[in-house]
N, C-alpha and C positions, 0 to 999 in steps of 0.2 A: 734219209734217216728212217729207221724203223719206228713206226708210231708208238709201239709198246714201250720204247725207251724213254719217251717223254711224258708218259701218263703220270699224273700225280697220285701218290699212294693214298689209300683210303682205308676206312675200317673194314671194308669188304674183303680186303686182301692182306690184312695184317693180323698177326697172332695177338689176341688181346691179353693173354697171360704174359707175353713178352713186354707189352706196353706197361702193364701193372708192375712187373719186376723193375723196369727202368725207372718208373716214377717213385717207387718205394726206395730204390737205391739212391736217388738223387735228392730226396727231400724227406727228412725224418718225420716232420709233422704231417705231411701229405700221406706218407706211408702208414702212419697210425690211423688216419681217416680211412684209407683204402682197406686196411685190415678190419676195421670196425664195420664198414659197409659190406665187405666180403665178396663183392662181385661188380661187374660193370655191364650194365644193360642199356646202352645207347640204342634206342630203337630207331631205325632208319625208315622214314616214310618215302615210298617210291612214287614218283610222278612220271608221266610220259615225257615231260619237258619242263624246263625252267619256267616257261611261260605259265604252265598250269600251277606250279608251286607258288609263283608270285601273284597270280590272279587270286588264289585262295588267301594268300597273306594280306593282300590289300583289303579284301572284303572283311576279313576277320580283325583287322586293326581296331583296337580300342573298344572291342565288343566282347560281352560274355559269350561263352561257347554256344549255348542254345540259340541265342539271338542271332549270332553270326551264321550258324548253320542254317537257320530258317531263311535268312536273307540270301545266302549263297544258293540254296535250293531254288529260291524264286528267280535268281539270275539265270540259273541253268534252265528253268522252265520257259524262260523267254524265248529260247531257241530250240525247243523240242516240238515235235508234232502235237497237234491238238488232241490226238487220241491217246496221249500218255496218261495213265491212271493218275488221278489227283493225289492218291495216297501212295504213289510209288516211292520206294526207298531212294533218297537223294544219291546214295552211293551208286545206284544203277543208272543215274542220269548222266549223259555225256557232258564233258566240259565244253563251253562255247569256244569256238575256234577264234584265232586272232582276226580272221576276216569278218566273222560275225560281229565281234565286239567293235571293230573299226567301223563297220557299216551302220551300227545302231546309233540312234540319237541319244544325247545325254538324258533327254526327257524319258525315253523308253527305259534306260538303265535305272533312272531314279524311281520309276514305277515299281521296281522290284525291292525298293527299300534302301538303295545306295544313296549316300549323301552326294551333293554336287561335287565335292572334292574327290570322293572315291570314284564317281562316274568318270570324271576327267582323268583320274589316275589309271583306271583300267583301259580307257581308250588310248592313253599314251603308251601303256604297256603293250597293247596290241600293235600300235604303230611301230614301236621300237623292236618288236619281235619280227614284224614283216620286213623292216629295213636291215635286220641283222645285228642291231646293237645288242639284243638279248640273244646269246648264242644257243645253239642246239646242245643237247646233252653230250653228243659226241665231241663237239668243239670244246665244251666246258672241261672235259676230262684232261685236256692238255693245257688249260689255263691255270695260272697260279691263283691263290686265294685273293691276292691284292688286285690282280688283273680282273677277276670276276667282280670284286667289290667296286672297282672303278667303273666298269661297264654297266653293271646293274643299278647302281645308284644314279645313273643318268635318267632312269625312269621316274616320272613324277610320283611322289608318295612313297618311294622306296629309299630307306636310309641304311646306313652301315649295319645297324643292329639286325634289321630284317634279313640282310644278305648273310650276315654271320650265322644266324639261326638256320638259314637254308643250307649253308655250307656244312654245318655240323649234322643236322637232322635229315637232310635230303641227299646231299652228296657224300656224306660220311667223311668229310675232310678231317685230318688228324691234328692239325696244328693251328687251330683258331682260338684266339683269346678275346672274348667279348668284354673288354675292360669297362664299358659303360653299362653293362648289365647289372641291375641292382642285386639280383640273386647271387651272382658270382662274387660281387664285392662283399656282400654280407657273409656269405660262406667263407670267404677269404679271411674276413675279420674274426669269425668264430674259430677257424682252424688255427690261426696264428695269434689268437688271444689278444686282439687289438681292441682298444677302447672305442675307436671311431672307424667308420668305413674308410678303407684305403683310397687314396687318390689314384686315378687310372695310371699315371706315370709310375708311381711307386709299385703298384701291382704288376705292371708290365716288366719292370726291372727284376722284381723278385721271382717272377714266373719264367724268366729266361732259362732257368735250370730244367723246366718241364719240357723244353723242346726235345724232340719234334712231336710231342703228344699233348699239347696244351688244350686241345678240345676235350680229351678224356679227363684231364685234371680239372677243367672247368665243370664238367659233369659232376665230379665229386664235390665241388663247392656247393652246388645245388643240394646235394645229398646231405651236406653238413647242416644246412638249415633244417631239413626234415628230422635229422637226428636230435638236434637241439630242441625242436618243438616237441618231439616224442618224450625227451627227458623231462622237460618242464611239465608236460601233461601228467606223466607218471608221478612226479613229485608234487602235483597239485599247485604248481606255480603258474600264475597268469602270464601270458606272453607280454613282453615289454616292447615298446616301439624302439626302433634303432636310434642310436645316438647320432646326431649330426656331426660332421667333421668340423674342425676348428675354423675353417674358412667360412662355413655357413653360420656358425655361431657368431663370429666376428661381424659378418654382414648384418645379421639380425640385430646385434647390439648397436651397431652404428645407425641402423634405421630407427631403432627405438629412441636413441639419443637425439636424433634429428627431429623426430616427431615430438618429443618432449620439449625441445627447444622452441619449436614452432608454436606449441600451445602456450608456453610461457610468454613468448613474444606477443601473442594475440591477447592474452590477459592483460599484459602491461599496457597495450595500446587502448584496450577497452576501459581501463581504470580511470574514473573521472579525476580531474585535477583537484587537489585540496588547497591550492594556493589562493589566498584572498586577494581580490582586486584592490589596488590602491586608489 
């Protein structure tokens, strides 16, 4: 079989105007949003391998950009020659190879600022890259989104959301819908004038019409949040926290009721008896 016949289409080889025309035609509300934004600029970050993309993702997890960049640079410096200038631009430093990470001790990795969990995660990433669980870029081009999600989430510390972001912003996959992403859910609620954040299953059902370009539609959900923030700022309105969905409200109410009952029971037990002894 010709390899080219099984490659998965990406943003690299698809006409973006044709994508926007499709989305505008299949969904009126989304079409309004697209026309208001006026363009689609999904910037694809290119790495030499999935290993490099995931290594960076692990280091950056749950950290602010500057702090994460500083730690990542220190990780890089662990494996460069001692004559590297101390003020060298981190972008010029090489990525540690899987072999280097695999051979490094957890203690050495932690000396760069990684937590114990992240040190173990990058070592697992290196091991699974070396054993072939993490595919090469060439192999990845013929794997479906779900096949890649299944394989890459075997790596310690890598969840579905991390792989979905990599699929969109590194591999340029066209039909990824990150239903657990808060920004996508909030943008969806704004676009479709919903009082509460949509549940993932409802959003997935409604987004079926976006196929095969759900990645692009998701990008516009993030833009919906930016437009709303700009409108509120222009009108001098303070941003409001998102409303919780009905299930969350119900759970909070039940917890409060249970807590109130416990306090009442405690007071009842502590109240001294007023009966007189005979």
